[in-house]
C-alpha positions as CSV (number, residue, x, y, z in Angstrom):
1,M,-20.3,0.9,9.2
2,A,-20.4,-2.9,8.7
3,N,-23.8,-2.7,6.9
4,G,-22.5,-0.3,4.5
5,S,-24.9,2.4,4.9
6,T,-24.5,5.8,3.7
7,P,-22.5,7.8,6.6
8,G,-24.1,10.9,7.7
9,K,-22.5,14.4,7.9
10,G,-19.3,15.0,9.5
11,F,-16.2,12.7,9.5
12,D,-16.5,9.3,7.7
13,R,-14.9,6.9,10.2
14,R,-14.4,4.5,7.4
15,W,-11.5,6.5,6.1
16,L,-9.6,5.4,9.3
17,V,-10.3,1.7,8.5
18,L,-9.0,2.4,5.0
19,T,-5.7,4.1,6.4
20,V,-5.0,1.1,8.7
21,T,-5.4,-1.5,5.9
22,S,-3.5,0.7,3.5
23,I,-0.4,1.0,5.8
24,G,-0.4,-2.7,6.2
25,S,-0.6,-3.4,2.4
26,F,1.9,-0.9,1.8
27,M,4.6,-2.5,4.2
28,S,4.0,-5.8,2.8
29,L,4.3,-4.7,-0.8
30,L,7.2,-2.4,-0.2
31,D,9.2,-5.3,1.0
32,S,8.7,-7.1,-2.3
33,T,10.9,-4.6,-4.0
34,I,12.9,-2.7,-1.4
35,V,15.3,-5.7,-0.8
36,N,16.5,-5.7,-4.2
37,I,18.4,-2.5,-4.1
38,A,20.1,-3.7,-0.6
39,L,21.0,-7.2,-1.9
40,P,24.6,-6.2,-2.8
41,S,25.1,-4.8,0.7
42,I,23.8,-7.7,2.2
43,L,26.0,-10.2,0.3
44,R,29.1,-7.9,1.1
45,G,28.0,-8.0,4.8
46,F,27.7,-11.8,4.9
47,K,30.4,-12.6,2.5
48,A,27.9,-14.5,0.6
49,D,27.7,-15.4,-3.3
50,L,24.6,-14.1,-5.6
51,D,23.2,-17.6,-5.8
52,S,22.8,-17.9,-2.1
53,G,21.7,-14.3,-1.8
54,Q,19.1,-14.8,-4.2
55,L,17.2,-16.8,-1.7
56,V,16.6,-13.8,0.2
57,L,14.2,-12.3,-2.3
58,T,13.0,-15.9,-3.5
59,V,11.9,-17.1,-0.2
60,Y,9.9,-13.9,0.4
61,L,7.9,-14.5,-2.8
62,L,7.4,-18.1,-2.1
63,A,6.0,-17.4,1.2
64,L,3.6,-14.8,-0.4
65,A,2.5,-17.5,-2.8
66,V,2.0,-20.0,0.0
67,V,-0.5,-17.9,2.1
68,I,-2.3,-15.7,-0.4
69,P,-4.6,-18.4,-1.6
70,I,-5.6,-19.6,1.9
71,S,-6.2,-16.0,3.1
72,G,-10.1,-16.2,2.2
73,F,-10.6,-19.7,4.0
74,L,-8.9,-18.3,7.1
75,A,-10.6,-15.0,7.2
76,E,-13.8,-16.8,7.4
77,R,-12.8,-19.1,9.9
78,V,-10.7,-17.1,12.2
79,G,-12.4,-13.5,11.7
80,M,-10.8,-10.9,9.6
81,K,-9.8,-8.5,12.5
82,R,-8.4,-11.5,14.5
83,L,-6.5,-12.7,11.2
84,Y,-5.2,-9.2,10.3
85,L,-3.9,-8.7,13.4
86,L,-2.0,-12.2,13.5
87,T,-0.4,-11.6,10.4
88,L,0.5,-7.9,11.0
89,V,2.2,-9.0,14.2
90,L,3.9,-11.7,12.4
91,F,5.1,-9.6,9.7
92,T,6.3,-6.9,12.1
93,A,8.1,-9.3,14.1
94,G,9.6,-11.0,11.1
95,S,10.8,-7.7,9.9
96,A,12.5,-6.8,13.2
97,L,14.3,-10.3,13.2
98,C,15.5,-9.7,9.6
99,G,17.0,-6.6,10.8
100,L,19.0,-8.3,13.7
101,A,20.0,-11.3,11.5
102,W,23.6,-12.5,12.2
103,N,24.3,-14.6,9.0
104,L,22.6,-15.2,5.5
105,Q,20.8,-18.4,6.7
106,S,19.1,-16.5,9.7
107,L,18.1,-13.7,7.2
108,I,16.6,-16.2,5.0
109,F,14.6,-18.0,7.6
110,F,13.3,-14.5,9.1
111,R,12.3,-13.5,5.5
112,L,10.1,-16.6,5.1
113,L,8.2,-15.4,8.4
114,Q,8.2,-11.9,7.3
115,G,6.4,-13.2,3.7
116,L,3.9,-15.4,5.7
117,G,2.4,-12.6,7.6
118,G,2.9,-10.0,4.8
119,G,1.2,-12.2,2.1
120,M,-2.2,-12.0,3.6
121,L,-2.1,-8.3,4.5
122,Q,-3.3,-6.9,1.0
123,P,-6.0,-9.4,0.4
124,L,-7.3,-9.0,4.1
125,G,-7.0,-5.5,3.8
126,M,-9.3,-5.2,1.0
127,A,-12.0,-7.4,2.1
128,I,-12.1,-5.5,5.4
129,V,-12.6,-2.5,3.5
130,F,-15.2,-4.1,1.2
131,T,-17.3,-5.0,4.4
132,Q,-17.7,-1.2,5.2
133,I,-18.9,0.3,2.0
134,T,-21.4,-0.4,-0.6
135,P,-20.6,-1.3,-4.4
136,L,-21.5,2.0,-5.4
137,E,-18.9,3.5,-3.1
138,R,-16.0,1.4,-4.2
139,G,-14.8,3.6,-6.9
140,R,-14.3,6.7,-4.6
141,F,-12.5,4.3,-1.7
142,M,-10.6,2.3,-4.2
143,G,-8.9,5.3,-5.2
144,V,-6.8,5.2,-2.0
145,L,-7.3,1.7,-1.6
146,G,-5.0,1.1,-4.8
147,L,-2.2,3.6,-3.8
148,P,0.1,1.1,-1.9
149,M,0.0,-1.0,-5.5
150,L,1.3,1.8,-7.4
151,L,3.5,3.8,-4.6
152,A,5.2,0.8,-3.2
153,P,7.0,-0.2,-6.3
154,I,8.0,3.6,-7.0
155,L,9.1,4.3,-3.3
156,G,11.0,0.9,-2.6
157,P,14.1,2.0,-4.8
158,T,13.9,5.5,-3.4
159,V,13.7,4.6,0.2
160,G,16.0,1.3,-0.2
161,G,18.3,3.4,-2.0
162,Y,18.8,6.1,0.6
163,L,18.8,3.6,3.7
164,V,21.5,1.5,2.2
165,E,23.8,4.5,1.0
166,Y,23.5,6.6,4.0
167,S,22.7,4.1,7.0
168,S,22.5,0.3,6.7
169,W,20.7,-2.5,5.0
170,R,19.5,-3.4,8.4
171,M,17.3,-0.4,8.4
172,I,15.4,-1.5,5.5
173,F,13.5,-4.2,7.7
174,L,14.0,-2.2,11.0
175,I,11.9,0.7,9.8
176,N,9.1,-1.7,9.8
177,L,9.0,-2.1,13.7
178,P,7.8,1.2,14.7
179,I,5.3,1.5,11.7
180,G,3.9,-1.9,12.2
181,A,3.6,-1.6,16.2
182,I,1.8,1.7,15.7
183,N,-0.7,0.0,12.9
184,V,-1.3,-3.0,15.4
185,L,-2.5,-0.4,17.9
186,L,-4.7,1.3,15.5
187,A,-5.9,-2.0,14.2
188,I,-7.0,-3.0,17.5
189,R,-8.7,0.6,18.2
190,L,-10.5,1.0,14.7
191,L,-11.2,-2.4,13.1
192,S,-14.3,-4.4,13.9
193,E,-14.5,-8.2,13.8
194,T,-16.4,-9.9,11.0
195,P,-18.8,-13.0,11.5
196,I,-16.8,-16.1,11.9
197,R,-18.1,-19.0,9.9
198,S,-17.4,-22.2,12.2
199,D,-18.7,-24.6,9.6
200,A,-16.0,-23.4,7.0
201,R,-14.2,-26.4,5.7
202,L,-10.6,-26.3,4.4
203,D,-10.0,-27.6,0.6
204,F,-7.4,-29.8,1.8
205,K,-7.0,-31.1,-1.9
206,G,-7.1,-27.8,-3.5
207,F,-4.6,-26.4,-0.8
208,G,-1.9,-29.0,-1.4
209,L,-2.3,-28.4,-5.5
210,A,-1.9,-24.8,-4.7
211,L,1.3,-25.5,-2.3
212,V,2.8,-26.9,-5.7
213,A,1.2,-24.8,-8.7
214,F,1.9,-21.0,-7.5
215,P,5.4,-21.5,-6.0
216,C,6.5,-23.2,-8.8
217,I,5.2,-21.1,-11.2
218,L,6.7,-18.0,-9.5
219,L,9.8,-19.6,-8.8
220,G,10.3,-20.5,-12.8
221,F,9.5,-17.0,-13.8
222,S,12.1,-15.6,-10.8
223,E,14.8,-18.0,-11.9
224,G,14.4,-18.0,-15.7
225,E,15.7,-14.4,-15.6
226,T,19.1,-15.7,-14.4
227,S,19.3,-19.4,-15.1
228,G,17.9,-19.2,-18.6
229,W,14.4,-20.4,-19.8
230,T,15.7,-23.7,-21.1
231,S,17.6,-24.8,-18.0
232,P,16.3,-27.9,-16.9
233,F,15.5,-26.4,-13.3
234,V,13.3,-23.5,-14.9
235,L,11.6,-26.3,-17.2
236,G,10.9,-28.5,-14.2
237,M,9.5,-25.6,-12.1
238,F,7.0,-24.6,-15.1
239,A,6.2,-28.5,-15.8
240,A,5.3,-29.1,-12.2
241,G,3.5,-25.5,-11.7
242,L,1.3,-25.8,-14.7
243,G,0.6,-29.4,-14.2
244,A,-0.6,-28.7,-10.5
245,L,-2.3,-25.6,-11.9
246,A,-4.3,-27.7,-14.2
247,A,-5.2,-30.3,-11.7
248,F,-6.1,-27.4,-9.1
249,V,-8.4,-25.8,-11.7
250,R,-10.2,-29.0,-12.1
251,V,-10.5,-29.6,-8.5
252,E,-11.9,-26.2,-7.7
253,M,-14.5,-26.3,-10.4
254,V,-16.2,-29.2,-8.7
255,H,-15.5,-28.4,-4.9
256,R,-18.6,-27.3,-2.8
257,E,-16.3,-24.7,-0.9
258,P,-12.9,-24.0,-3.1
259,L,-9.9,-22.5,-2.0
260,L,-10.0,-19.9,-4.9
261,H,-13.0,-19.5,-6.7
262,V,-11.9,-20.1,-10.3
263,R,-15.6,-19.9,-11.6
264,L,-15.3,-16.2,-11.2
265,F,-13.7,-16.5,-14.5
266,E,-17.3,-17.5,-16.0
267,R,-18.1,-13.9,-15.1
268,P,-17.4,-12.1,-18.4
269,M,-16.9,-8.7,-16.7
270,F,-14.3,-10.3,-14.3
271,A,-12.4,-12.1,-16.8
272,L,-12.3,-9.0,-19.1
273,A,-11.0,-6.8,-16.3
274,M,-8.4,-9.4,-15.3
275,V,-7.1,-9.3,-19.0
276,I,-7.1,-5.5,-18.7
277,N,-5.3,-5.8,-15.3
278,F,-2.3,-7.8,-16.6
279,V,-1.7,-5.0,-19.3
280,T,-2.0,-2.5,-16.6
281,Q,0.6,-4.5,-14.4
282,F,2.7,-5.1,-17.4
283,S,3.1,-1.4,-17.9
284,L,3.6,-0.8,-14.2
285,F,6.2,-3.3,-13.2
286,G,7.5,-3.3,-16.6
287,L,8.5,0.4,-16.2
288,Q,9.6,-0.1,-12.5
289,F,12.1,-2.8,-13.8
290,L,13.1,-0.9,-17.1
291,L,13.7,2.6,-16.0
292,P,15.9,2.0,-12.6
293,L,18.0,-0.5,-14.8
294,F,18.4,2.3,-17.7
295,L,19.3,4.9,-15.4
296,Q,21.9,2.9,-13.6
297,T,23.6,1.6,-16.4
298,A,23.1,4.0,-19.4
299,R,23.4,7.0,-17.1
300,G,25.3,5.9,-14.1
301,M,23.1,7.0,-11.5
302,T,23.1,5.9,-7.9
303,P,20.1,4.1,-6.4
304,A,19.4,7.2,-4.4
305,M,19.2,9.6,-7.5
306,T,17.3,6.9,-9.6
307,G,14.6,6.9,-6.8
308,L,14.3,10.7,-6.9
309,V,13.7,10.6,-10.6
310,M,10.9,8.1,-10.2
311,F,9.3,9.7,-7.0
312,P,7.2,12.6,-8.8
313,S,5.2,9.8,-10.6
314,G,4.0,8.6,-7.3
315,I,2.6,12.0,-6.6
316,A,1.1,12.1,-10.3
317,S,-0.5,8.8,-9.5
318,F,-1.9,9.8,-6.2
319,V,-3.7,12.9,-7.6
320,S,-5.1,11.1,-10.9
321,M,-6.0,8.0,-8.6
322,N,-8.1,9.9,-6.3
323,A,-9.6,12.0,-9.4
324,G,-10.7,8.9,-11.1
325,G,-12.3,7.5,-7.9
326,R,-14.4,10.7,-7.7
327,L,-15.2,10.5,-11.3
328,Y,-15.9,6.6,-11.4
329,N,-19.8,6.7,-10.8
330,R,-20.1,9.7,-13.1
331,L,-18.3,8.3,-16.1
332,G,-18.2,4.6,-15.2
333,P,-15.1,2.4,-16.1
334,R,-14.9,2.3,-19.7
335,K,-14.2,6.0,-20.3
336,L,-11.6,6.1,-17.5
337,V,-9.7,3.1,-18.5
338,A,-9.7,3.6,-22.2
339,S,-8.3,7.6,-21.8
340,G,-5.8,6.3,-18.9
341,L,-4.4,3.7,-21.3
342,V,-4.2,6.1,-24.3
343,V,-2.2,8.4,-22.0
344,L,-0.1,5.5,-21.2
345,L,0.4,4.6,-24.9
346,V,1.3,8.1,-25.8
347,A,4.0,8.2,-23.0
348,T,5.5,4.8,-23.7
349,V,5.8,5.6,-27.4
350,L,7.6,8.8,-26.4
351,L,9.7,6.7,-24.2
352,Q,11.2,4.8,-27.3
353,G,13.1,7.7,-28.1
354,L,15.0,7.6,-24.6
355,S,18.9,7.9,-25.1
356,A,21.8,8.3,-22.8
357,Q,21.6,12.1,-23.5
358,T,18.1,12.4,-22.8
359,N,17.4,15.4,-20.3
360,V,16.7,14.1,-16.7
361,L,13.6,16.6,-16.6
362,E,12.1,14.8,-19.7
363,I,12.4,11.5,-18.3
364,V,10.8,12.8,-15.1
365,G,7.8,14.3,-17.1
366,L,7.4,11.0,-19.2
367,F,7.4,9.0,-16.3
368,S,5.0,11.2,-14.4
369,L,2.7,11.0,-17.4
370,R,2.6,7.4,-17.3
371,G,1.9,7.8,-13.4
372,V,-1.2,10.0,-14.2
373,A,-2.2,7.5,-16.7
374,M,-1.8,4.3,-14.3
375,G,-3.9,6.3,-11.6
376,F,-6.7,6.6,-14.0
377,C,-7.0,3.2,-15.5
378,M,-5.7,0.7,-12.7
379,M,-8.2,1.0,-9.9
380,P,-11.3,1.6,-12.3
381,V,-10.6,-2.0,-13.7
382,Q,-10.4,-3.5,-10.3
383,T,-13.6,-1.8,-9.1
384,A,-15.4,-3.1,-12.4
385,A,-14.3,-6.7,-11.5
386,Y,-15.1,-6.5,-7.6
387,N,-18.8,-5.1,-8.7
388,S,-19.2,-8.2,-10.7
389,I,-19.0,-10.4,-7.8
390,P,-21.5,-11.2,-5.0
391,Q,-20.5,-9.8,-1.2
392,E,-20.4,-13.5,0.1
393,L,-17.3,-14.4,-2.2
394,M,-15.4,-11.2,-1.6
395,T,-12.7,-12.6,0.5
396,R,-11.9,-15.5,-1.9
397,A,-12.2,-12.9,-4.8
398,T,-9.7,-10.6,-3.2
399,A,-7.3,-13.7,-2.5
400,M,-7.4,-14.5,-6.2
401,V,-6.9,-10.9,-7.5
402,N,-4.0,-10.7,-5.4
403,M,-2.5,-14.1,-6.3
404,L,-3.0,-12.9,-10.1
405,F,-1.3,-9.5,-9.1
406,R,2.0,-11.3,-8.0
407,I,2.1,-13.7,-11.0
408,F,1.3,-10.9,-13.3
409,G,4.0,-8.9,-11.9
410,S,6.8,-11.8,-12.2
411,M,5.6,-12.4,-15.6
412,S,6.1,-8.9,-16.6
413,T,9.8,-8.7,-15.3
414,A,10.5,-12.1,-16.8
415,I,9.2,-11.2,-20.4
416,L,10.8,-7.7,-20.3
417,T,14.1,-9.6,-19.3
418,T,13.9,-11.9,-22.3
419,I,13.0,-9.1,-24.6
420,L,16.1,-7.3,-23.5
421,A,18.2,-10.5,-23.9
422,V,16.8,-11.4,-27.5
423,S,17.3,-7.9,-28.8
424,L,20.9,-7.7,-27.8
425,T,21.6,-11.0,-29.7
426,E,19.5,-9.8,-32.7
427,R,21.2,-6.6,-33.2
428,G,24.6,-8.3,-32.8
429,A,25.9,-7.3,-29.4
430,P,29.2,-9.0,-28.4
431,A,28.9,-12.4,-27.0
432,G,28.0,-12.6,-23.3
433,A,26.8,-8.8,-23.2
434,S,24.2,-8.3,-20.4
435,I,22.3,-5.3,-19.5
436,T,21.5,-6.6,-16.1
437,E,25.2,-6.7,-15.4
438,G,26.2,-3.6,-17.1
439,T,28.4,-5.2,-19.8
440,A,26.5,-4.5,-22.9
441,P,28.0,-1.6,-25.3
442,L,25.8,1.6,-24.6
443,N,24.4,1.8,-28.1
444,F,23.1,-1.9,-28.3
445,M,21.7,-1.2,-24.6
446,V,19.6,1.9,-25.8
447,D,18.2,-0.2,-28.7
448,A,17.2,-3.0,-26.6
449,F,15.2,-0.7,-24.1
450,H,13.6,0.6,-27.3
451,D,12.6,-2.7,-28.1
452,A,11.2,-3.6,-24.6
453,F,9.0,-0.1,-24.7
454,L,7.9,-1.1,-28.3
455,G,6.5,-4.3,-26.7
456,M,4.7,-2.3,-23.8
457,S,3.4,0.0,-26.5
458,L,1.9,-2.9,-28.6
459,L,0.3,-4.3,-25.5
460,T,-1.1,-1.3,-24.5
461,V,-3.1,-1.0,-27.9
462,V,-4.7,-4.4,-27.1
463,G,-5.7,-3.1,-23.8
464,I,-7.3,0.0,-25.3
465,G,-9.2,-2.3,-27.3
466,L,-10.4,-4.6,-24.7
467,S,-11.4,-1.3,-22.4
468,L,-14.1,-0.6,-24.7
469,F,-16.0,-3.6,-23.8
470,L,-15.6,-2.9,-20.0
471,K,-18.9,-2.5,-18.0
472,D,-20.0,-2.1,-14.4
473,H,-23.4,-3.9,-14.2
474,V,-23.8,-2.6,-10.8
475,L,-23.5,1.2,-11.9
476,E,-25.6,0.6,-14.9
477,E,-28.3,-1.2,-12.8
478,F,-28.3,1.9,-10.4
479,R,-28.6,4.2,-13.3
480,A,-31.5,2.3,-14.7
481,T,-33.6,1.9,-11.8
482,Q,-32.6,5.2,-10.1
483,G,-30.7,7.3,-12.1
484,R,-33.4,9.6,-13.5
485,A,-35.1,11.1,-10.6
486,V,-38.1,13.3,-11.1
487,V,-37.6,16.6,-9.3
488,V,-40.5,18.8,-9.0
489,E,-39.5,22.6,-7.9
490,G,-42.0,25.3,-8.1
491,G,-44.4,23.4,-10.0
492,V,-41.8,22.8,-12.8
493,Q,-40.9,19.2,-13.7
494,T,-37.5,18.6,-14.5
495,E,-34.9,15.5,-14.5
496,A,-31.9,15.1,-12.6
497,M,-29.2,12.5,-13.1
498,A,-28.2,11.0,-9.8
499,V,-24.6,9.6,-10.1
500,G,-24.2,8.0,-6.9
501,E,-21.3,9.6,-5.4
């Protein structure tokens, strides 16, 4: 229903649209994490060193940074359905070519193609769904729309670990071929084309600055973990990226049709929601980074076993995210986000007691508790953010939020890696000890993880305080104008609160 009208009784076909876009988003996000687990096998297969192999990960990240900012303009100029199909075909074809790569250089090139297609799937999918639903329906639909963001980082190590251990690294790419082909057919059948703006003009100056700013910043965070934060290359990347970002913001503030609407941050609820979004992303990506590292270095688990330990949290997130979506219009974002962050804080504090002897079931329970918390607080934050934005800016807004999503994820990993390294030094670990390489003594390693969990706990406390100011003006306006409906039954006048579900 492109007009967003309320569906009648019976099956709501908009769930099919949501399914199509969620599959595409999931594949794109999964390939951001699944390759990490297969990289050692890829390097052995091609007899390549780690520095060269790192490009397999980096080039995909850089491709995303290039295409996400321009996705809003292209969606308006080409049409959302047509662009979604083009990017889905490019991603699927790129995946198949990656699986057939004959050397490292060909794999890196095909990963670039895969990233150029996959980068637009998430923002485009969200924008397509938003053309089908009203603002008051977003809470319910966002419960499913956000599942790829929660499940992909969790399932990446699981799926990747099993495919590498029991099949071949090539299967992590080839598995996308049948899924992508089916999704293309479903998209052709189920998606509707949106109006095309033939008068839309590309912000060339903004796009040129974005080509420098976002890839340089992401590359700086990526290389800082391995090359060191004071290395000339990393400092040069940050200098170029931040300088270009400052110029980009200045250009976008005055441009008639900016590539990314940075003026969205002038809306208090959008800005507040993005800060809280960083807190939730820090916790989400933080633990996806820390827990596998801990289980494999301190406990000696295989990637496949690590994935099994993490998997129940995905089920917990699925349940809580759907429950949160159904409760959104009744409770509003503030109560859901605050309660979710409180549960997140409790679980993270308890994780500070983690040791090499901790029972695996206890680890599963704490990780699943965090999954429940993330399900309740992650998507209500984004719903409140999108409900502060007019519909005509939605394609540009989804591009902005997804660009921030990538930056927040890279920042989280970089910050936590730094905390681990500094903690080892401050606690007197032997020179050259490294957690990521498994050379740190066990007692120093465990203490460093405790410090990282402490940092996550402190940031979560900040998030709880900020969540108390979170509002959804669309929901509040609905409650003020139509919330109290006078109902006359049998001559007796009563009041009923409509919740807009």
